[in-house]
Backbone bond lengths (Angstrom), bond angles and torsions (degrees), N, CA, C in turn:
res aa  C-N    CA-C-N  psi(-1)  N-CA   C-N-CA  omega(-1)  CA-C   N-CA-C  phi
1 M - - - 1.444 - - 1.579 110.15 -
2 E 1.361 113.13 118.38 1.451 118.53 -177.76 1.510 114.64 -102.55
3 F 1.321 117.88 141.48 1.457 121.92 -179.84 1.523 109.85 -133.98
4 T 1.283 116.20 153.43 1.401 120.78 -177.23 1.565 110.13 -77.24
5 A 1.306 114.69 162.37 1.527 119.84 -176.34 1.543 104.97 -68.13
6 H 1.295 116.43 149.49 1.484 126.19 179.82 1.495 109.88 -164.54
7 E 1.329 114.31 169.95 1.430 121.87 175.12 1.536 109.65 -73.13
8 P 1.339 122.16 124.25 1.461 118.45 -177.04 1.560 114.93 -56.78
9 L 1.263 115.80 143.09 1.432 119.84 178.12 1.584 112.06 -115.19
10 V 1.283 117.89 159.70 1.414 120.11 174.38 1.516 110.52 -106.30
11 W 1.326 118.70 115.70 1.434 126.20 -175.96 1.536 109.87 -105.67
12 L 1.361 115.45 134.84 1.457 120.05 172.18 1.533 101.90 -115.35
13 I 1.425 116.73 122.77 1.432 120.12 -174.41 1.548 104.76 -125.46
14 T 1.340 117.02 132.72 1.425 121.05 176.59 1.543 108.88 -98.82
15 G 1.285 117.12 157.48 1.487 122.98 176.65 1.480 113.29 62.65
16 T 1.283 119.93 54.06 1.445 126.02 -175.05 1.506 117.63 -99.44
17 S 1.327 114.49 5.62 1.518 118.68 -179.71 1.462 110.40 -65.19
18 T 1.398 123.09 -39.04 1.443 126.50 -176.85 1.509 109.34 -145.30
19 G 1.323 115.17 179.41 1.439 121.78 169.65 1.507 119.26 58.52
20 F 1.344 122.61 -141.33 1.399 123.69 -175.23 1.528 110.02 -60.84
21 G 1.336 120.16 -39.82 1.466 121.44 -173.67 1.439 107.68 -63.63
22 N 1.282 121.86 -43.71 1.394 124.74 -176.27 1.533 112.19 -66.65
23 A 1.319 114.13 -46.11 1.493 123.30 177.13 1.527 109.38 -61.85
24 L 1.305 116.80 -42.55 1.471 119.63 -177.60 1.554 109.14 -67.93
25 A 1.226 117.37 -43.53 1.469 121.77 -177.94 1.576 107.74 -57.51
26 R 1.272 119.02 -44.62 1.477 125.83 -178.23 1.464 109.48 -64.48
27 A 1.378 117.03 -44.64 1.382 123.22 -178.24 1.494 112.39 -65.84
28 V 1.342 117.43 -42.33 1.434 120.41 177.39 1.568 111.18 -66.63
29 L 1.237 116.08 -40.35 1.553 120.49 178.37 1.583 107.15 -58.46
30 S 1.322 116.55 -36.44 1.437 119.36 -175.22 1.530 111.84 -69.42
31 R 1.372 115.92 -19.42 1.449 121.83 176.41 1.579 112.34 -80.51
32 G 1.320 113.45 -11.59 1.540 115.49 -172.47 1.485 113.51 93.88
33 D 1.357 118.04 -0.90 1.493 120.98 -179.65 1.565 108.34 -75.85
34 T 1.311 113.91 161.85 1.442 119.48 173.03 1.479 111.08 -89.78
35 V 1.398 116.95 128.89 1.478 119.30 175.77 1.486 109.86 -114.34
36 V 1.325 113.39 131.99 1.486 121.19 167.07 1.494 102.06 -102.14
37 A 1.320 115.03 105.67 1.511 123.34 -175.59 1.538 109.16 -99.35
38 T 1.292 117.77 122.08 1.507 122.24 -177.87 1.445 111.99 -127.88
39 S 1.326 113.61 153.66 1.409 126.61 169.14 1.465 108.53 -164.38
40 R 1.389 116.92 173.14 1.440 117.75 -175.30 1.516 115.24 -55.02
41 S 1.342 119.77 -29.82 1.474 122.75 171.68 1.548 104.58 -123.98
42 T 1.231 119.93 146.62 1.454 125.11 -175.91 1.562 114.55 -53.02
43 P 1.311 116.92 118.34 1.522 120.64 -179.78 1.530 111.57 -69.96
44 I 1.432 116.59 84.13 1.369 116.95 -173.76 1.544 113.54 -61.44
45 D 1.343 118.39 -31.80 1.472 115.37 -178.13 1.539 111.31 -65.96
46 L 1.287 118.09 -32.37 1.507 121.07 177.39 1.561 109.36 -75.59
47 E 1.317 118.06 -25.72 1.425 118.49 175.84 1.523 108.89 -68.35
48 K 1.288 115.94 -41.55 1.503 120.88 179.22 1.557 110.11 -66.87
49 A 1.303 114.49 -25.15 1.461 120.19 178.62 1.476 114.84 -79.62
50 G 1.362 113.94 -9.80 1.447 118.34 -176.59 1.439 124.07 113.67
51 A 1.359 112.47 -4.24 1.438 120.37 176.12 1.562 112.04 -78.45
52 H 1.388 111.52 155.04 1.492 118.17 167.46 1.546 104.54 -84.10
53 A 1.296 112.88 103.47 1.531 115.58 -174.42 1.602 107.59 -102.23
54 L 1.263 112.78 141.25 1.445 117.95 179.20 1.514 110.16 -159.55
55 P 1.301 115.58 155.02 1.480 119.89 179.21 1.517 113.47 -73.30
56 L 1.257 118.06 132.08 1.547 119.92 174.68 1.558 106.36 -151.29
57 D 1.296 112.24 119.35 1.518 118.45 176.34 1.503 106.59 -103.93
58 V 1.348 118.03 118.39 1.439 118.16 -173.56 1.484 112.42 -66.70
59 T 1.304 120.29 -10.92 1.525 124.11 176.06 1.491 113.33 -82.70
60 W 1.377 114.90 -8.15 1.501 115.71 174.25 1.483 112.85 -52.78
61 G 1.217 120.44 158.29 1.544 126.49 177.42 1.557 105.62 -65.31
62 L 1.306 116.38 154.84 1.411 125.96 -176.34 1.535 108.79 -58.94
63 D 1.252 121.20 -41.02 1.444 119.30 -179.99 1.511 115.10 -61.20
64 K 1.269 114.81 -43.05 1.522 119.26 178.43 1.553 107.86 -68.27
65 L 1.281 119.62 -39.86 1.437 118.42 177.04 1.547 112.80 -63.52
66 K 1.350 118.82 -35.71 1.443 122.66 -179.36 1.528 105.87 -73.08
67 E 1.294 120.98 -38.72 1.525 122.39 178.95 1.534 107.50 -62.56
68 T 1.417 118.42 -40.51 1.415 120.86 179.64 1.545 114.19 -65.57
69 V 1.386 110.94 -41.60 1.516 117.05 179.11 1.544 110.09 -68.81
70 D 1.257 118.17 -41.13 1.424 122.51 177.88 1.551 110.12 -56.77
71 G 1.280 115.49 -40.56 1.519 120.05 179.17 1.497 111.17 -65.66
72 I 1.295 115.42 -35.59 1.453 123.28 179.22 1.500 109.88 -63.74
73 V 1.327 113.92 -48.41 1.453 121.78 -177.18 1.515 111.49 -67.26
74 E 1.370 116.82 -35.49 1.350 122.41 179.99 1.491 109.55 -63.15
75 Q 1.370 116.63 -43.63 1.471 123.27 -177.45 1.512 111.25 -75.96
76 H 1.295 122.11 -37.34 1.458 125.14 -168.45 1.548 113.01 -109.92
77 G 1.340 115.17 -10.01 1.455 120.39 179.04 1.526 119.68 86.46
78 R 1.306 112.91 -19.06 1.536 119.29 179.95 1.481 108.85 -176.55
79 I 1.261 113.69 174.50 1.488 123.23 170.37 1.514 102.98 -131.57
80 D 1.306 118.68 113.82 1.487 123.85 175.17 1.496 117.38 -82.00
81 V 1.350 116.32 -39.86 1.359 123.99 -177.60 1.545 112.78 -134.46
82 L 1.342 120.83 127.51 1.412 124.24 171.35 1.544 106.34 -110.30
83 V 1.315 115.82 131.21 1.471 120.99 179.69 1.552 104.19 -119.16
84 N 1.372 113.52 107.98 1.425 120.95 -178.27 1.573 105.28 -86.15
85 N 1.308 115.76 88.92 1.423 122.41 -175.97 1.498 115.57 -105.43
86 A 1.293 115.22 -20.95 1.524 120.79 -170.97 1.595 108.50 -60.26
87 G 1.228 119.21 135.13 1.470 121.71 175.87 1.521 112.79 177.96
88 Y 1.275 118.01 169.24 1.474 125.74 176.80 1.455 108.81 -152.69
89 A 1.361 117.09 163.81 1.526 121.36 177.01 1.529 109.35 -114.32
90 L 1.287 116.22 131.70 1.370 125.86 173.96 1.609 108.75 -94.72
91 F 1.234 118.94 123.88 1.442 122.29 -169.68 1.555 109.09 -103.46
92 G 1.341 116.24 151.01 1.479 118.59 -178.46 1.505 109.56 121.58
93 A 1.277 118.45 159.00 1.417 124.29 176.32 1.511 113.40 -58.42
94 I 1.307 122.06 147.28 1.499 122.80 -177.41 1.518 109.96 -60.76
95 E 1.314 115.95 -38.72 1.476 115.40 -175.31 1.513 112.19 -67.57
96 E 1.325 115.33 -30.10 1.495 122.51 -178.20 1.519 113.50 -67.69
97 A 1.380 118.00 -28.71 1.392 121.36 -176.54 1.512 111.62 -70.62
98 T 1.389 116.83 138.19 1.363 121.55 173.21 1.548 116.79 -66.65
99 P 1.303 123.32 162.80 1.533 118.06 171.92 1.475 109.63 -60.31
100 E 1.335 118.59 -36.43 1.485 117.42 -175.76 1.554 109.26 -67.86
101 E 1.311 115.88 -42.85 1.515 118.13 -179.72 1.554 107.90 -64.96
102 T 1.343 117.08 -39.50 1.437 117.13 175.37 1.512 116.20 -56.45
103 F 1.305 110.59 -50.58 1.488 115.82 177.51 1.498 114.08 -61.25
104 D 1.381 117.82 -41.72 1.491 121.96 176.36 1.511 112.34 -53.09
105 Q 1.466 113.97 -46.08 1.447 119.09 -178.34 1.516 110.63 -63.18
106 F 1.221 117.19 -46.02 1.519 117.73 175.51 1.519 115.42 -68.91
107 N 1.269 113.42 -34.54 1.460 119.41 -177.04 1.611 110.83 -62.48
108 T 1.306 114.79 -42.47 1.418 121.61 175.75 1.499 112.66 -71.15
109 N 1.336 116.01 -56.48 1.457 122.04 -169.97 1.479 115.23 -77.60
110 V 1.334 119.41 -26.98 1.440 122.63 -171.67 1.592 111.25 -121.06
111 F 1.361 113.35 -63.57 1.483 116.34 -173.06 1.530 111.60 -64.01
112 G 1.488 111.29 -43.39 1.434 110.91 177.10 1.515 120.51 -60.59
113 A 1.406 107.46 -40.30 1.459 112.78 176.98 1.526 115.08 -61.76
114 I 1.272 116.56 -35.75 1.468 122.52 176.27 1.477 109.26 -63.35
115 N 1.323 115.58 -45.81 1.503 119.94 -176.45 1.589 110.72 -65.27
116 V 1.330 116.15 -38.71 1.349 118.07 176.99 1.619 111.25 -61.49
117 A 1.305 112.11 -42.82 1.492 117.60 174.62 1.500 110.75 -62.45
118 R 1.280 116.35 -38.22 1.583 119.66 178.41 1.532 109.52 -62.94
119 A 1.297 115.87 -37.37 1.434 118.54 -178.68 1.581 112.37 -71.07
120 V 1.345 115.89 -34.07 1.465 119.95 -177.43 1.491 113.15 -87.68
121 L 1.262 120.46 -31.77 1.472 125.62 -171.26 1.599 112.59 -61.84
122 P 1.305 123.49 -34.33 1.387 120.65 175.34 1.517 114.53 -57.85
123 H 1.306 117.89 -37.01 1.456 124.65 179.34 1.536 108.33 -70.89
124 M 1.354 116.49 -43.18 1.460 118.65 -179.57 1.465 110.15 -67.40
125 R 1.384 120.20 -42.17 1.462 121.84 -177.51 1.580 109.38 -62.44
126 A 1.428 116.02 -34.59 1.343 118.38 -174.89 1.576 112.85 -65.84
127 R 1.378 110.19 -27.39 1.493 118.75 177.63 1.546 110.55 -98.13
128 K 1.376 118.31 -6.92 1.425 125.39 -172.99 1.571 111.94 45.81
129 S 1.356 109.82 47.53 1.458 117.10 175.73 1.598 108.08 -167.47
130 G 1.384 110.40 141.13 1.385 116.50 -178.27 1.490 109.61 149.88
131 T 1.349 115.13 152.80 1.526 120.20 -177.54 1.503 111.42 -126.99
132 I 1.320 115.10 127.90 1.542 122.29 175.34 1.576 103.23 -97.68
133 V 1.314 119.09 120.84 1.442 123.72 172.87 1.451 111.39 -103.71
134 W 1.341 120.03 130.91 1.499 124.41 -179.27 1.524 103.84 -117.28
135 I 1.366 112.99 135.13 1.454 118.18 179.35 1.570 107.01 -97.41
136 G 1.325 116.90 107.58 1.471 122.33 175.15 1.444 113.82 -98.43
137 S 1.307 115.99 -161.69 1.420 116.55 -173.26 1.608 110.13 -159.07
138 L 1.306 114.99 152.53 1.461 118.49 176.76 1.576 108.25 -59.93
139 G 1.298 116.48 -20.49 1.516 121.27 177.93 1.470 107.27 -65.72
140 G 1.343 123.87 -23.54 1.377 123.81 177.16 1.491 113.14 -71.96
141 W 1.292 121.99 5.21 1.409 125.82 171.33 1.454 120.73 -122.45
142 Q 1.289 117.42 3.78 1.442 124.28 -174.99 1.507 115.21 -149.88
143 A 1.298 115.29 153.75 1.477 116.61 173.32 1.435 113.82 -79.13
144 V 1.337 116.93 132.05 1.411 122.54 -179.61 1.553 107.81 -125.03
145 P 1.364 121.48 93.60 1.390 122.41 179.88 1.483 110.88 -55.84
146 S 1.279 115.76 137.43 1.530 122.83 177.00 1.608 106.92 84.14
147 A 1.260 119.20 2.47 1.520 121.68 174.31 1.541 106.82 -138.54
148 G 1.356 116.62 21.94 1.517 119.99 -168.93 1.479 116.19 -56.14
149 L 1.419 116.18 -38.37 1.474 119.25 -176.61 1.471 108.09 -71.98
150 Y 1.386 117.38 -42.24 1.481 120.88 -177.73 1.501 107.76 -58.74
151 V 1.361 119.41 -54.21 1.453 119.86 -172.99 1.472 112.81 -62.68
152 T 1.401 113.93 -31.38 1.445 119.78 177.82 1.564 109.32 -59.64
153 T 1.339 117.55 -44.27 1.467 119.72 -179.85 1.559 109.30 -60.91
154 K 1.318 114.96 -33.00 1.471 114.08 -178.67 1.497 113.34 -77.83
155 Y 1.358 117.96 -25.62 1.439 120.42 169.68 1.541 108.24 -58.04
156 A 1.376 112.88 -46.86 1.510 122.62 179.40 1.579 110.65 -55.00
157 I 1.354 112.44 -46.00 1.507 114.80 -171.25 1.502 107.60 -64.46
158 R 1.367 122.24 -39.61 1.450 123.13 178.49 1.498 112.05 -54.69
159 G 1.333 112.91 -47.63 1.598 120.41 -177.96 1.493 111.93 -65.53
160 I 1.334 114.50 -38.97 1.509 120.95 174.42 1.472 113.01 -61.56
161 A 1.338 113.49 -55.62 1.455 115.68 179.42 1.523 115.51 -57.87
162 E 1.318 115.85 -47.80 1.462 118.93 176.12 1.520 115.47 -58.28
163 T 1.372 118.97 -40.09 1.463 123.47 -175.57 1.540 105.98 -74.31
164 M 1.312 116.19 -40.79 1.518 118.69 -179.82 1.536 111.89 -66.89
165 Q 1.331 116.93 -32.30 1.464 119.46 173.37 1.516 112.35 -64.13
166 A 1.304 115.46 -40.68 1.555 117.47 175.46 1.461 114.74 -65.74
167 E 1.392 115.04 -31.46 1.490 121.89 179.14 1.534 109.21 -74.36
168 L 1.336 114.88 -49.31 1.506 117.61 -173.16 1.534 111.04 -70.45
169 S 1.314 117.77 -35.50 1.496 121.69 178.25 1.458 114.54 -61.45
170 S 1.338 119.13 -18.62 1.400 127.51 175.28 1.543 111.79 -70.80
171 I 1.360 114.97 -26.39 1.438 120.86 -178.27 1.543 111.57 -94.80
172 S 1.328 117.10 -38.50 1.463 119.92 179.44 1.461 106.82 -169.58
173 E 1.456 112.64 142.24 1.419 116.31 179.66 1.546 112.60 -73.43
174 D 1.387 115.83 -7.11 1.499 119.98 178.24 1.448 111.42 -92.62
175 L 1.372 116.62 -3.75 1.529 119.88 167.58 1.491 115.06 -91.51
176 R 1.250 118.00 120.73 1.581 118.92 -169.84 1.477 109.59 -133.29
177 S 1.320 114.09 141.78 1.429 126.31 168.49 1.497 108.52 -118.27
178 I 1.324 121.91 107.51 1.386 127.35 -175.20 1.496 111.90 -124.58
179 Y 1.387 116.57 158.23 1.454 116.98 178.83 1.494 114.56 -145.50
180 L 1.331 118.97 152.38 1.449 123.19 172.53 1.510 109.86 -116.44
181 E 1.273 118.40 136.26 1.368 120.59 -177.37 1.555 107.35 -111.97
182 A 1.357 113.70 105.04 1.459 119.42 -168.16 1.477 111.37 -83.26
183 G 1.340 115.63 142.34 1.416 123.31 167.54 1.536 110.52 -78.64
184 H 1.259 118.24 -149.36 1.445 119.68 177.01 1.458 111.43 -96.85
185 F 1.425 110.90 118.65 1.454 117.60 -175.58 1.581 111.55 -118.12
186 R 1.189 116.42 155.42 1.539 121.02 -170.69 1.507 109.25 -81.79
187 T 1.309 115.09 71.58 1.512 122.94 177.25 1.572 102.87 -118.48
188 T 1.265 115.88 -173.92 1.531 125.00 -174.33 1.494 105.96 -83.84
189 F 1.334 121.87 8.14 1.440 121.01 -172.25 1.473 115.18 -58.02
190 L 1.389 114.62 -42.04 1.467 119.37 178.76 1.523 114.22 -92.84
191 S 1.265 119.61 2.41 1.451 121.02 -177.32 1.534 111.68 -69.81
192 P 1.376 118.45 143.21 1.431 119.74 -177.25 1.469 108.57 -52.37
193 S 1.360 124.01 -41.04 1.422 128.02 -173.36 1.587 112.32 -62.54
194 H 1.324 115.27 -24.12 1.386 125.46 -171.21 1.496 113.62 -100.73
195 R 1.338 114.50 -34.51 1.502 119.42 -178.72 1.497 110.75 -73.47
196 T 1.263 114.86 144.65 1.490 119.96 173.64 1.535 109.47 -64.37
197 Q 1.306 116.52 141.69 1.451 117.53 -176.94 1.557 109.94 -72.52
198 Y 1.312 111.45 136.74 1.520 113.89 179.04 1.592 109.67 -124.79
199 S 1.285 108.71 132.90 1.548 116.28 169.28 1.513 112.00 -123.86
200 P 1.304 122.14 129.67 1.501 120.97 -179.68 1.453 113.22 -57.04
201 R 1.397 111.98 135.21 1.459 117.93 178.90 1.505 113.65 -116.67
202 I 1.347 114.95 -18.37 1.554 122.01 176.21 1.451 105.92 -125.96
203 N 1.338 115.43 116.54 1.418 120.58 -173.79 1.597 111.09 -61.46
204 D 1.310 118.42 -30.64 1.430 118.53 -179.26 1.425 113.87 -57.78
205 Y 1.347 119.03 -32.13 1.456 122.48 -176.25 1.534 113.43 -89.06
206 T 1.346 116.61 -8.20 1.475 119.39 -172.93 1.492 115.00 -57.75
207 P 1.336 123.53 -44.30 1.435 123.86 176.31 1.544 113.73 -56.03
208 L 1.320 114.15 -42.39 1.493 118.02 -179.83 1.420 110.99 -72.38
209 T 1.348 120.41 -45.15 1.422 120.22 -176.58 1.556 113.02 -72.61
210 D 1.330 117.57 -26.74 1.414 123.91 175.15 1.527 110.39 -62.91
211 Q 1.415 108.34 -45.06 1.509 115.95 -177.90 1.525 108.81 -62.18
212 F 1.281 117.92 -49.68 1.491 120.01 -176.75 1.584 111.20 -65.19
213 N 1.307 115.17 -38.23 1.456 119.69 178.75 1.567 108.13 -59.53
214 T 1.287 116.33 -44.16 1.422 120.84 -179.75 1.586 109.44 -63.76
215 V 1.298 119.69 -42.02 1.360 125.76 175.93 1.536 112.06 -60.73
216 F 1.340 116.18 -47.41 1.526 120.27 178.10 1.535 108.85 -59.05
217 Q 1.306 115.12 -44.51 1.527 117.88 -172.10 1.640 107.54 -70.18
218 A 1.323 118.02 -36.15 1.432 121.25 -177.54 1.546 106.28 -73.68
219 Y 1.320 122.03 -25.54 1.467 122.46 -172.08 1.536 108.25 -88.28
220 D 1.324 115.72 -16.58 1.470 117.62 -173.82 1.466 108.90 -62.03
221 R 1.419 117.90 132.44 1.476 127.05 -173.80 1.512 115.36 64.52
222 R 1.294 116.36 8.48 1.512 119.85 175.51 1.588 109.40 -116.98
223 Q 1.315 115.08 7.29 1.470 115.08 177.70 1.508 112.28 -60.79
224 P 1.320 117.02 148.99 1.455 122.32 -175.27 1.574 110.43 -73.30
225 G 1.270 117.17 -30.54 1.505 122.27 -169.07 1.558 111.21 -76.85
226 D 1.451 111.64 138.30 1.392 121.03 172.85 1.499 114.55 -94.89
227 P 1.279 120.74 111.70 1.501 123.25 -178.94 1.403 114.61 -50.21
228 E 1.377 121.13 -44.38 1.446 124.39 179.12 1.551 112.33 -59.76
229 R 1.409 114.91 -40.77 1.484 115.36 177.83 1.587 112.13 -69.04
230 F 1.386 112.29 -30.17 1.469 115.67 177.41 1.518 112.12 -62.21
231 V 1.345 116.40 -49.16 1.475 122.87 -176.32 1.519 107.29 -64.44
232 R 1.293 117.55 -41.05 1.511 121.04 -178.31 1.601 105.56 -61.13
233 L 1.278 117.49 -41.27 1.497 122.75 -178.62 1.516 109.14 -65.88
234 L 1.307 115.99 -40.68 1.499 118.88 -176.76 1.604 106.02 -69.81
235 I 1.357 118.15 -42.54 1.446 118.68 178.79 1.516 113.52 -59.46
236 D 1.327 111.44 -42.96 1.482 117.91 -179.87 1.644 113.03 -65.88
237 F 1.321 112.84 -37.14 1.420 123.82 172.15 1.640 112.54 -53.75
238 V 1.358 107.16 -54.57 1.461 115.57 -179.96 1.580 109.89 -58.60
239 N 1.237 115.82 -44.30 1.471 120.75 -168.80 1.556 114.91 -96.80
240 R 1.338 112.39 0.62 1.544 120.45 177.81 1.570 106.37 60.09
241 E 1.289 113.91 44.97 1.534 119.48 179.93 1.470 111.06 -113.54
242 G 1.327 115.66 179.89 1.503 120.12 175.76 1.582 112.46 55.84
243 R 1.328 114.64 -127.16 1.437 119.13 -178.80 1.519 110.94 -72.92
244 F 1.304 120.24 -6.36 1.502 118.67 -178.86 1.541 108.96 -103.68
245 A 1.326 120.12 0.42 1.408 120.23 -179.91 1.609 108.45 -73.50
246 G 1.389 109.93 135.67 1.422 118.05 170.06 1.558 112.92 74.46
247 R 1.349 113.80 11.50 1.451 116.92 -179.50 1.568 111.49 -120.79
248 K 1.402 114.98 148.63 1.432 117.36 172.75 1.555 110.51 -67.81
249 L 1.326 115.26 123.11 1.447 119.10 -168.15 1.551 111.10 -92.37
250 P 1.327 118.73 138.08 1.456 120.09 171.40 1.542 111.00 -75.65
251 T 1.295 119.55 164.98 1.431 118.60 175.64 1.546 114.08 -70.83
252 G 1.286 117.03 -30.97 1.447 125.84 179.51 1.458 110.13 -137.14
253 I 1.415 115.06 156.78 1.436 119.35 174.09 1.501 108.37 -150.14
254 P 1.304 116.96 144.62 1.437 122.70 174.26 1.546 111.28 -70.77
255 A 1.346 116.76 156.82 1.397 117.63 174.63 1.518 108.33 -137.54
256 G 1.306 115.79 122.57 1.432 121.07 -176.61 1.554 113.52 114.03
257 S 1.330 115.91 141.23 1.540 118.95 -179.22 1.576 107.74 -64.29
258 D 1.303 117.46 -34.77 1.512 114.44 -179.98 1.451 109.61 -71.63
259 A 1.346 121.62 -31.93 1.506 119.38 174.00 1.386 110.57 -63.10
260 Y 1.349 118.83 -43.27 1.425 123.33 179.30 1.525 112.97 -55.69
261 E 1.378 115.26 -46.64 1.479 117.43 -179.14 1.500 111.18 -73.24
262 A 1.311 120.10 -40.08 1.579 120.97 -179.10 1.435 110.31 -63.05
263 I 1.424 119.31 -51.09 1.377 122.05 -174.74 1.598 109.99 -68.01
264 G 1.344 115.92 -37.95 1.392 113.80 176.16 1.470 113.05 -62.69
265 T 1.323 118.79 -38.69 1.499 119.31 -178.69 1.500 108.67 -63.67
266 T 1.356 117.73 -40.73 1.466 118.77 -178.61 1.540 109.10 -65.29
267 C 1.308 118.76 -42.48 1.451 120.54 178.02 1.583 115.07 -65.08
268 R 1.244 115.21 -37.90 1.481 119.80 171.20 1.475 113.49 -63.07
269 N 1.342 118.43 -42.44 1.423 121.63 178.57 1.579 111.64 -65.95
270 T 1.363 114.01 -41.52 1.443 115.55 176.02 1.501 113.94 -62.11
271 L 1.312 117.07 -40.87 1.491 117.96 178.40 1.520 110.73 -67.25
272 Q 1.274 119.05 -30.01 1.398 119.44 178.60 1.466 110.57 -69.61
273 V 1.359 119.30 -40.21 1.453 122.99 175.93 1.516 111.05 -60.02
274 L 1.371 115.48 -43.38 1.516 117.91 -179.66 1.519 111.36 -65.39
275 E 1.309 115.32 -36.11 1.499 116.95 179.19 1.522 114.62 -67.96
276 E 1.384 109.38 -46.11 1.508 116.45 -174.52 1.514 114.54 -74.24
277 W 1.377 116.50 -30.65 1.344 122.08 177.64 1.474 119.26 -113.44
278 E 1.361 119.09 28.81 1.439 128.60 176.52 1.517 112.45 -51.90
279 D 1.346 117.53 -45.49 1.490 121.86 -178.56 1.479 109.61 -66.76
280 V 1.239 125.33 -34.49 1.388 125.88 178.67 1.564 111.44 -78.08
281 I 1.258 114.49 -42.31 1.479 118.23 -178.63 1.464 110.91 -60.88
282 K 1.358 118.57 -40.36 1.419 124.82 178.89 1.490 118.31 -79.12
283 S 1.261 117.84 -11.47 1.405 125.58 -171.31 1.544 114.64 -67.76
284 T 1.353 118.03 -15.86 1.407 120.32 -175.68 1.535 115.06 -94.71
285 D 1.331 117.72 5.97 1.379 121.06 178.85 1.568 114.41 -79.30
286 Y 1.316 114.80 152.61 1.475 117.53 169.91 1.526 111.41 -59.90
287 P 1.331 117.63 148.50 1.511 118.35 172.01 1.491 107.02 -58.06
288 V 1.297 114.82 139.93 1.522 117.01 174.12 1.488 112.85 -83.58
289 L 1.384 110.97 124.40 1.510 118.00 177.50 1.531 110.32 -87.98
290 R 1.254 113.00 136.81 1.445 119.56 -177.21 1.560 112.34 -78.27
291 A 1.265 116.20 78.30 1.427 121.82 176.33 1.545 106.83 -123.97
292 K 1.314 116.41 171.41 1.432 120.74 175.03 1.461 116.39 -62.07
293 P 1.330 120.46 117.01 1.430 120.84 -170.07 1.606 109.78 -74.97
294 S 1.233 111.79 143.08 1.538 119.21 166.92 1.493 107.82 -108.30
295 R 1.374 116.14 140.53 1.407 121.27 -173.75 1.615 112.45 -98.59
296 L 1.277 113.53 132.37 1.460 117.79 175.79 1.530 106.05 -149.97
297 R 1.415 110.00 -178.94 1.476 113.39 -179.91 1.523 103.00 -128.43
298 L 1.349 113.85 142.12 1.427 121.18 172.98 1.512 108.43 -132.14
299 F 1.442 116.09 123.40 1.447 120.08 -177.85 1.538 110.44 53.55
300 G 1.347 118.05 36.78 1.463 122.29 172.37 1.547 110.96 81.59
301 Q 1.449 118.86 -2.34 1.429 121.88 179.80 1.551 108.19 -98.66
302 K 1.369 116.02 124.69 1.515 118.81 176.82 1.532 105.62 -71.50
303 I 1.356 113.03 132.12 1.475 116.76 -178.10 1.506 108.79 -134.01
304 L 1.344 114.38 159.35 1.455 120.39 177.41 1.485 107.81 -112.88
305 A 1.340 115.88 123.69 1.493 120.43 179.51 1.546 106.87 -94.00
306 R 1.394 117.31 126.41 1.445 119.78 176.90 1.454 105.83 -131.11
307 G 1.339 113.05 110.28 1.527 113.88 -175.15 1.463 114.86 62.04
308 K 1.311 115.36 -124.04 1.418 122.71 172.95 1.481 115.91 -94.23
309 G 1.299 116.98 1.00 1.489 122.93 -175.17 1.518 109.19 -111.24
310 I 1.282 115.36 156.69 1.521 122.42 174.55 1.495 111.81 -130.74
311 V 1.199 118.99 140.89 1.486 122.00 167.07 1.563 113.87 -128.95
312 T 1.221 117.08 154.34 1.454 120.19 179.35 1.527 111.71 -71.81
313 A 1.308 116.15 139.28 1.493 118.63 -175.49 1.552 105.26 -82.84
């Protein structure tokens, strides 16, 4: 994998033991950048490849995460890019999961990722420069029975990434929160050794969960996405290189033809609901009073305030 010359960056990547994280760490190292590769246990293979490898569990408390990040900054001078990649999927119907399993799923995929960002951002804000990368999924746009809690965490990631970008951009245009929403890629994600073990707990769901488990097993190692192409896309997105050079960049972008189709279908279906149900959707507003409007914005939407009522501009 060849890359153009550039000023070396310092990357902190979570979840590097397998999959995207491992492939990304190797690709970044091949550029001559510094990689701090982390996972719950030290990724020895990446240490041998030249990374600064160390254990980091995203579910640690914030104080311990800050202490770890402070040590990284002390050693390397800065962190230019944080890639929040660590995560896993809990399978089974939502009702079947225990409260503890539900919390653990969100603690790793969402709360832990936020806390790692909280540990890194003070250093980035001090320099008014840095990029937080969030790994999303096409699952964050659609219902996936038997993987409901996992896809719900990916819905959350998109909202967090978008909102953090709005917040950081108010400080500096060189502070970025971006995300990629991956389709199905040929990693170990669906492999039996990687997936959380599932045993039916509610018989009513068994036919559905059995169906999806069969699909997951059949799809393993047959996914259309190439992980090497994904990590190259991510690196180019961060560096505004390749297909991203000279273009106004979105906060997030799908990756993979299946993501393109799935997200497109969801968007078209949503637009259809808005069009067909417009009268119902708008029926809950206050009556608009005919007074001189004052202009303001709410959640990014320009609105006109007339008396006690508001209408979109």
